[in-house]
N, C-alpha and C positions, 0 to 999 in steps of 0.2 A: 410686650408692654412698651409703650412709648414713653421716653424720658428725654431729658436734656442733659447733654454732656458739657461741662464747663472745663476749659483748659486755661491755665495761667502759666505764662512764661516769665520767669524772673531770674535775676542773677543768683548764683548759688548762695551767696552770702545772705540773701533775703529769704531763702526757701523755708528754713525752719520757723522763722517768725510767721510767715504766711500760713504754714501748716498749723501752728499753734492757734492762730486766729480762727482758722476754719473749724478746728475742733470746738472752740468756744461758741461758734455759730450753730453747732449741731452736726457738722460734717464729720462723721466718725470713721468713714471708710474712703480712702483715696489712694491714688497711684502716683508714683513719681518716676519720671524718666530723665536720665542724664543726657545733656547735649551741650551745644555751643552756639552762641550767636556770633556773627561776624560783621565787621564794618570796614569801610575803605579808609586807609591811612592817607588822608588828604593833607599834603604839605603846602604851606603858604609860599607865595613867590611865583615868579614867572616860569621857573623851571618845572613847576608842577604840570604845566600845560603839556609838556613833552614826556613826562614820566609815566611809568607803569605803576599804578597805585597798588601797594601791597595790601593784603588783608590782615586785619587784627581780629583775633578771636578771644572770647572770654567765656568761662563756663556758666551754664545756666541749668536750671531744673524746670521741667514741664510738669506741673501738678494738674491732675485731672480727677474728676469725680462726677457722679450722676445726681440729678435733682429732678424733683417735680417742677413742671413749668411755672407754677404759681410762686415758687421761691427764686426763680431765675433772676429777676430784676434786683431783688434785695441783695443777693450775694454778689452779683456783678458790681453793683453800685458801691457796696461797702469796700470790696477789695480795691476797686479802681481809685476810690477816694483815699483810703488808708495808705496805699503805696504809690500814690501820685502817678498812676499809669498814663495819664494824659500828657505828661512831660516826656519828650523824646529821650530814649535811653533807659527808662525805668522798667520797661517790660511791656507785656501785652496780655489781653484777656479776651476770650470769645466763647460763644456757645453754639451748639449745633444739635439738631434733632437726631435722635438715634432710636433704634428698636432693640430692646433686650429680649432675646429668644429663650434663654434658659441659663440658670446659674446655680452654683452650689449654695446650700443654705447659709454658709458662713458669710457670704456677701449680703449686706443689707443695702440694696440698690435704692430703695425708697427711704430717703433720709429726711427727717423733719427739721427745718431750720427754725431756730428760736428768734432770730433777729428779723425785724420787719422795718424796711427803710421807710422813712416818712416823706422825704423829698424825692422827686423823680430826677433821674440822670439820663442824659441823651447819649446814645451809643450809635455807632455807624451800623446801619441796617443792611445795606447792599454790599455785603462782603462774600467772598468765596475763599476757599483754600486750594492751594496747588501743592501736591506732593510729588517729588521726583526721586526715584530710587535708582542709584547708579553704583558702579563698583567702587570699592574703597580707594580713595586717592583721586577720584574724579569729581568729588563733591564741590571743590572750590570753583570749578568752572561754572557750575550751576549757581553757586552762591554769588559769584561775581556778576553773572547775568542779572540776578535779582537786584543787586545793589546798583548796578549801572542804570537799570531801568528806573530806579528811584521809587519803587512801590512801598516797600517796608523792609524790615530786617528779617532775613530768613533764619530759621532754627535748624541745626543739623543734628541728627541722632544717628545711632549705629545699629546694625543688625547683621543677620546671616541669612543668605538666600537658601531656598530649598525647592527642588523640583524643576524649575525652568531650565537650570543649567544642564540637567540630565537629558533634556529633549533636544539639545543642540549638538549631539554627538555626530550626527550625519554631516554637519557643517565643519567638523573638526576644529571647533573653537573651545579653548579652555577658558572657563569663566570662574574666577575666584568666588567663593561663597560670601566673603566679607562685603557688606554693603554700607552705603551712606544714604540717609534719608533726609532730603532737604524739604522743609515745610515752610510755605510762604502764605501769609494772609494779605489779601489785597482787595481792591474794588472789583466788583463783577464786570465793570466796563473794561478792565485791563486783562482779563483772562486770556483772550485770543492772542494778542501780541506776545504776552509772556510765555504762553504755551509754545508758540512758534519759536521764540528765542531759546527756550529749553530744548526743543527738538533739534534745532540747528547747533546750539552750543554743546550739547551732550551727545550729538550724533545718534540720537535715539532711533533714527530710521535705518540703522545698521544692526545686524543680529547680535544679541547678547549685551547691548549697551545699557539697557534699562527701560524704565517706564515713567511716564508723567501722567497725572490724572487730577481733575478738578472736582470739587464737591461743594455743595451749598453750606453756608453758615447762617445763623440767625442774627446775631449782633455781636459787637465787641469794640475794642480799642486796639489799635496796632501801634507798633514801635516804629517811628519814622526816622530815628537817628541812624542814617546810613553811612556816615563818615565821621572821622575824628580829625578836627582841624583847629588851629589857633585862630581866633578872630578878635578884632578890636571893636566889633559891633556890639550893641546892647543885647541883641538876640541873634542866635544862629539861624541859618536858613531853615533847618529842621523845625525850630521853634516857631518860625513865622508860618511855615506850611501847616503845622499842626493847628495853629491859631485860626488860619483861614478855613481849614477843614471843619473846625468847630462852628465858625460863623456861618459857613455854607450848609452845614448839616450833612456833609458827605464829601466824597472825593471826586465827584463827577467833573468838577471844574478843572481837574488836573489832566486835561487832554494832552496827549503827546503826539509827535509826528509819527511815531511807530504805530499808534492806534489808528491814526487817520490813513496810514498807508495801506497798500494792498497786502492782505495776508494770504500766504500760499494755501491753496486748497489741500486739505489733509483728509485722509480717510480715518476719522476718529471712531473708536469703539463707543458704544452707547448701551443703555439699559443694563448698567452694572451697579454693583454695590461693593463696599469694602466690608469684609467679615473680619472681626477682631475677636480672637479666642485667647482669653487670659487664662493661664494655667500655672501649675507648680513648675518651678525651674527644673529643666531637664526633660520635661514631658512634651515639649513643643514639637520636636521632630517626629515622634510617634503619632501624635494627633494630626500633624500635617499630612503624613502619609495616608491616614484614613480619609482625610478630606479630599486628597488628590484622587483616590479611588472612586470618588463620587463626582468628579468633574472639576475640582479646583485646579488651576494650572500650576500653582506653586504658592510659596509663601515667603515672607521675610519675617524672621523671628528676632524680636528685640527684648532686651532685659528691662525689667520693671522692679520697683520696690512697692510693696503693698503696705500701707500704714493703716493700722486699725486701733481704735480706742476701745479697750475692753470694758466690761461691766464695772471693774474696779478703777476705771479712769486711768489705766496704765496704757501707754502707747506701745504697740507691738509692731515690729517690722518683719516682713517676710519677703523672700526672693520669689519673683514671678517672671514669667515670660508672656509676651503677647505675640501671637501669630497673625500677621496681616495678610489677607488674601483678597485680591480683586477678582470677583466672580460675576457671571451673569445673574441678574436678580432672580430669574426663573429657577436657578439651581440651588438657591438658598435652602428651601425645605428639605431637599434630598440630602444635602451635605449636613444639615443640622441633625437629621434623623440618624445618619451613619455615625456622627460624632457621639450622639446620645447612646447609641448601641455599643460604643467602645467603653462606656462607663466613665467618660471624661468629666461628667458632672457629679461624680461620687467622690469619696474621701481621698483617693490616691492622687488624682489630678486636680481636683478642686477648681473646675473651669467655670468661666463666665463667657457667654457668647453674645455679642451685639453687632449690629450692622448699621450702616448709613449709606445714603444714596451717593453714587458717583455719576456726575453729569456727563463727563467725557474723559476718554483716556487715549493715550497713544503709546504704542510700542511697535517694534519690528514684527511684521508678519510676512511669512514667505508667500510669494504669489502663487495662487492656485494654478496648476497646470491643466489647461483645458484639453480634454480628449475629444477628438472628433468621433461622432457616432456614425457607424456605418449603417446605411439603410439597405435593407434587403429588397 
């Protein structure tokens, strides 16, 4: 079943208000992931030119839910206007096409929205997402790359790796399971230089360092407040950039020297998708092992809160996990079948499985050893 997934990134202080408004709109099933946004601490004065800017982080919550495409514009427009997401620093919102393969009956993925927007709102259309998964403690390097490039504000979440670390035993590399996931939304015209910066900054061409991958988005608004600084001007640089983005109807005008420069040729992985398996807390490891037996190379397991408005209009919260797996698209049916055979879509695990396309990915791959064939 094809659906639209909407993700809203707002400061933690605003999260409960956004959730309450979504319930009033008819969104009675949604997920919340805890994370942080970061920006550069830009000091005023001549000394800033020579200084190493520190990072400032603040807690955010990423709210996500599924919609029918016909309700997408109404919800995006309402939330963007209500919470002033066009102003830098207020948050971001975006949508993407997904395919729901199977779910436990307790999830109502097809939700009917009561509110219909009367006026049309313009959103950026040519957007992509880049996710980079690295070891815990390495995330700030990737975050700094994102902010220095000036694309938008990255969101960092946390997880635990499973699978891939076991396959590196022959290299005698100890890989901690704790992971950081850096998620960045930007113009599709910036994906190549940013991917290159991620690979170089995170040493992703070395074994066990992590993975970066890009995926298409439908539309949205991004947070462009990349630094905190004192200014005597009527508007900050971020506000002026955001205003020009709106006037131009996109971010293509923001060409950088990095984009115009020569990008190193990389051997990217293609024809992939990200499988997301949401399940009861504590069941992710077992289900990941089943997926790996069918060809999944590994997974990153993250914590979620599942918010549900019951028939008596009481809000319930449940602990959930989401297992994120980057797999070849051709293997999705086989992995889905094995997961169903484990009973993960029944009452104990209460799972929901959805996928979306991954355009390109990069991670370390051992060079194949070519063996010469002897001719008789």
